[in-house]
N, C-alpha and C positions, 0 to 999 in steps of 0.2 A: 336115901330116905325110905323108910319102911312103910308099906301099905297095909293098913288094917283091913282084913277081908270084910268084916261086918260094916265098917264105915264106907268101904268101897261100894257095897251093895246099896247102902242108904243113899250115897251120893248119886249113884247111877239111877236109882229110882226117882230121886228128886229131879234130876235133869230130864229124864224121859217123860216124867209126868207133865212137864211144860208143854209137850206136844199135844196133850189132851186139850188144853185151852186153844191152841192154834187150830187144830182140826175142828173142834166144836165151833169156833168162831166162823170158820169157813162154812160149816153147815147152817149156822144162823143166817149168814148172808144168803145162802141158797133158799132157806126157808122163807125168807122175806121176798126175794126176787122171783121165786117160782110160785108164790101165792099159797104156800102150804099152811102158814099160820092163818092167813085170811080165810082159807077153806075150813080150817078147824073152828075158827070163830063162827063162821056162817052155819056150820053144821049144828051147833048148839047142843050136841050130845056127843059122847065118845064115839070115835070112828075106828074101823080097822084100817090097815094099810091098803087093802083092796078098795075100800070106800073112799079113802083119801086120794088114792091114785086116780080113781074114776072121776072124782070131783075136779081134779086139777088137770086131767088129761096126760098124766105122767106114767112112767113105767112102775108097776107095783114093786118089782124087786128093788129098785133104787129107792123108792119111797119108804119101803120097809127098813132098809139099812139106815136111812136118814132118821126115821122115827126112833129106832133103837139108840142111835147116838144121842138124840135129844132127850130121850127118857133117862138114859144112863147119866147124862149131865144134869138131870133133875130140872130141866127147862120145861118139859111137858110131862103130863101125868100118864101113867099106863096102869090098867087094871089086870086082874088075873086072866082075863080073856084076850089080852093083848089088844085092847081098845084104847086109843090115845085121845087125850083131851087137854084143854088149857084151863088152868085155874083162873080165877078172876084177875089176879095180879099178873099172871103171864099174858092174859089177853090184853090187858092195858099196855104192857111194855112191848109185846111182840106183834100185836095185830090191830092196834087202835090208833091210827094216825091223828085222830082228833084229841087223844088223851095227852095231858101234859107230861106224863111219864113215858110216852112212846120213845123207844130206844133204838130204832132200826137205822137211824141216820148214820151213825159211825160205822155200822156194819155194811151199809150201802157202799161205802168207799173202800172197803177192805181190799179188793183186788188191786186198786191203785196204790194203796199204802204198801202192800207187800211187793208190788212191782217196782217200787222205788228203791228196793234193796240193790238193784243193779246199778242205779245211779249213786246211791250212798256209798257203795264200796269204793268208787272212785273219789268220793269226797274225803274219805279217810286218808287218801294219798295227797290230794291237792289242797285240802282245807276249804274248798269252795262249796258253798251250799246251793240250794235250789229254791226258786221262787214259789210263791203260794200256789201258783197255777200248775205246778209240776205234776200234780195229781189229776189234771185234766178236768173235763166237764163233769164227770161223775163224782170227782172229789168235791166240787162246788155243790152238786146236788145233794151229796151226803150231809154237808154242813147245813144246807137249807132244811133238810128233813129233820136234822137234830134239833134245831132251835125254833122252828116254826110252831110246833105244838105248844111249847112253853109261851112263846109270844102271844099266840091266839088265846091262851087261857088266862094270862096274868097281866099283859102289858096295859090294856085299857082299864080293867076293873081294879087292879091292885097297884101296879108300879107307878103310873102317872098320878093317881090320887095321893100317893105317898110323898110326892114332891110338892112342896108348899107353893101354891099359887099357879102351878103349871097348867092344870086343866082349865082354870078360868081364863088364862092368857090365850090358850089355844082356841077356846070357844069364842073369844072376842076377836081373834085374828092376830097371828104372829108368824114369824118365819123360823123354821127349825131345820137343822141339818143332822143327818145320821151318818157319822163317820164309821166306816166299816159296816155298810148296810147289807152286804151280802146280796142275796137274791131279792131284797126289798120287802121282806115280810113285814117288818115293824113299820117302816116308813109308809107303806101302802095302807096298813091298818089305820095309822094315825091320820093319813090324808082322807080316808073315807069317813072317819069319825069326827073330824074337825074341818068341815068344808070352808070355813072362813080363814083358815091358815094355809101357809105355803110350806111345802116340805121338799127337801133335796137329799139325795143319798150319794155317798162316795164310797168306793171300795177299790182295793188294789187288784182284785181278781177279775180278769176279763170274762171268765166263764160265769162267775156270779152275776156280773153286770149284764151279760147277754140274757141270762134268765130274768133279771129284774126288768130289762127292757121289754121282754116278751110279756111279762105280767102287767107292766104298765100299759102295753098296747091293748091288753084285754080290758083294761079299765078306761082307756081313753087316749091320752096325749103322747104320741110318739110318731116319728117320721122315718120312712125308709130313706136310705142314702140318696137314691135317685130322685125321690120326691123333694128332699131337702135341697139338693143342688138346683133343681129346676125352679123351685118356688122362691128360694131365699137368697141364692148367690146373686151378688150385685146390688143388694139392698143396703141402704145405710143402716147403722145400728138402731136408730130410732124406728125406722120403717120395719126392720126385722122384728123388733120387740112388739110393734103394733100388730104385725101379722100373727105372731105367736099368741098375743093376747086374744085376738079375734078367734083364732083356732081353739084356744083354751075355753073361751066363753061358749063356743059352739059345742065342744065335745064334753067338757066337764063342768060347765056352768060357772067358772070363775077365771079371773085373769092371773097373770104371773106377777109375783111381788117384786119390788125393787131389789130386795136381798137376793132373790134367785137370779135376777138379771145380772147383778154385780158378780155373783159367783160364776155364772156362765161366762161373763166377759173375762174373768180371771183365768178360768180354765182354758178358754180359747187363746188368750195371750200366752199362757204357759206352753200350750201345745205348739203355737207358732214359733216361739223361741227355741223349743227343743227340736222341731222337725222341719221347719221351713228351709228349703234350699232353692237355688236357682233352677228353673226349668232348663234342661240341657240345651246349650247353644244360645240362650237368650242374650247374654252379654255380647257375644261376637256378632249376632244378627243385628242388634240395635246399633252397635258401634259402626257397622258397615253400611248402613242405609244411606247416609248423607242427606236424609230428609229432616225437615223440622218435625219434632216429635214432643209428645207430652204424655204424662200418665194422668188419667182421669178415673178415679176410683171412689166408690162409696164408703171407703174406710174413713176414719178420722185422720186429720192431718198428721197428728203425732204417730198414730199407728202405721200410717202409710210410709212415713219417713223411716220408722224403725224397721219395717219389713224390707224396704228397698236397700237400706244400708246393710242389713243382715245378709242379703244375697248378692251384694256388690254392684247394684244397678243404680244407686242414687246419683252418682256423678254423671251418668249417661243422660239423665233427665233434668236435674236441677238447673234452673229454678222452675221449670215448667212441670210442677207436680201439683195436681189439683184434687181436692177431696170434697166430701160432702159438707165439710165446714165452710166451703166457699160459696155455696148456693142455698137457696131456700128449700129446693126439692132435689133430692138425688135420684138416681135411677129407680124406676123406669122413666121418670120425667127426663126431658132433653136438656135441662138446665146445665148440668155439669159439663156435657160435651160442648154445648154452645159457649160456655164460659172459657173452656180451654181453647176453642177456635179463636175467640176474640183476643185472648192473651197472646196467641201465636200470630195474630194478624192474618188469618187465613179464612176464606169463605167456607162455610160448612159444606157446600157442595164439592169442595176440593179436598175434603178430609176423608181419610180411610181409618176405620176403627177395627182393631183386632180385639175381639170380645169373646170371653169364655162363659158368659152367663146369659140366660134368656132375658132377664131384666135389662142387661146392658145392650143386647141387640135391639130390643124394643126402643130403648132410649136413643141409640144412634140413628135408627130409622126416623124417629120423631124429630131428630135434629136435622134431618135432610142429608145425612152422611152415608157414604158407602160403608159396608161392614162385612168383615169376614169372621166366620166362626172359628175359634181356636180350640183345638182338642188336645193340646199337649200338656194341660195341667193335671195334677194328681187327682183332682176330683172328677175328671171326665168319666162318664159311664157309657154303656153301649148305645143308648138312645139319645145321648146329648146332642150329637150331630143333627139328627132329624129334628130335634126340638129347636135348635138354633136356626136351622133352615126355615122351619115353619114360622119362627118369629121374625124372619126377614134377612138372615145372612145370605149374601149372594154367592159365597163359596165357603168351603171348609178347608182348613189346613191342619194337618195332624201334629205339627210341632214346628220348632224354629228351624230345623234343617230344611223343611219345605217352605217355610215363610220367607226365609232370608233371601233366596234368589228372586222370589216374586217381588219383594219390596225393592230390591236393587233395580228391577226392570221398570218400576213405576215412573211415570213422567209427571205425576202430580206432586204438589208440595204438601 
């Protein structure tokens, strides 16, 4: 094959010109992250590289080279005195997060995108791709910065009114779901604009959802894991919804709709099916006690059976499996434990309860039963033991390996 010298030069020029875009994109990322564009906007007049470096606290030599690159790429303007400035259009795209044309979001995540080349190389061999979160938290932040300006500018005044009847329904009160909510920009905007309606957001990105939870916390209703475990573990579904509604009324002035409750229940059920496993040693410990035993849980009867069967413990307790469906009031009321004691034919004072929730410990004590705090569950946190003790647990066990010999030594039924 004969190589044409002129075509060779043209092709080489074509190839290496692609580096221009790559290098300039990196400089755009730095201009955003280092505040160079923002400083140029704030200056409101053309600036020298010395003035720009002083305003940003950066090295003039490096700022000068950056500005030369940006001017050569025609992204910023430069005059004959080498003073640099932004056109009105450049200011909107490069330095105005409130403008719908703001474009720094995709450049925000540029290092993560380029870093993925190391992973993608292996993908060409294996054919295996990578999940949405492979770009990390900064990748999610970049997407948020990309779409939020547009959402802020157009969602409420333009998009929703263009959908027949939607605004009226949201004003009257409706339930809506944002699938692919990202960091929650759109769903939080709508929630603030339509207080009579209920909104939920779902996304596959844990990084985006972490940001969404943070933003939700700024506006009102969210719970830290430890607070959630302490306050809500052990409650029946209806009692849990009641507590959430009271919290919502207190924080954000409205209750949670039935639709949101149903969606929450569905998500919890799906998580249980996917992740629930036996606490290590539970089956052997329960089988080896020789004691009369029962399960008394604030779950529904159907849900409780499903969970016990899933982890292989159903046959150890059936038929003595009692749920919130059996009593008028579940934990922290004593009714459920008293019901189980009657079914077993045992005086409450002769019963020992292993309980991993504050509400359950309170219920057991109200029933006149002994109670040990159990810390072997996946939800246990550093301060759970202290809170179980404060609620009335007489001792703490770290897991079934510790509980099993203690149970075998008991002389109570």
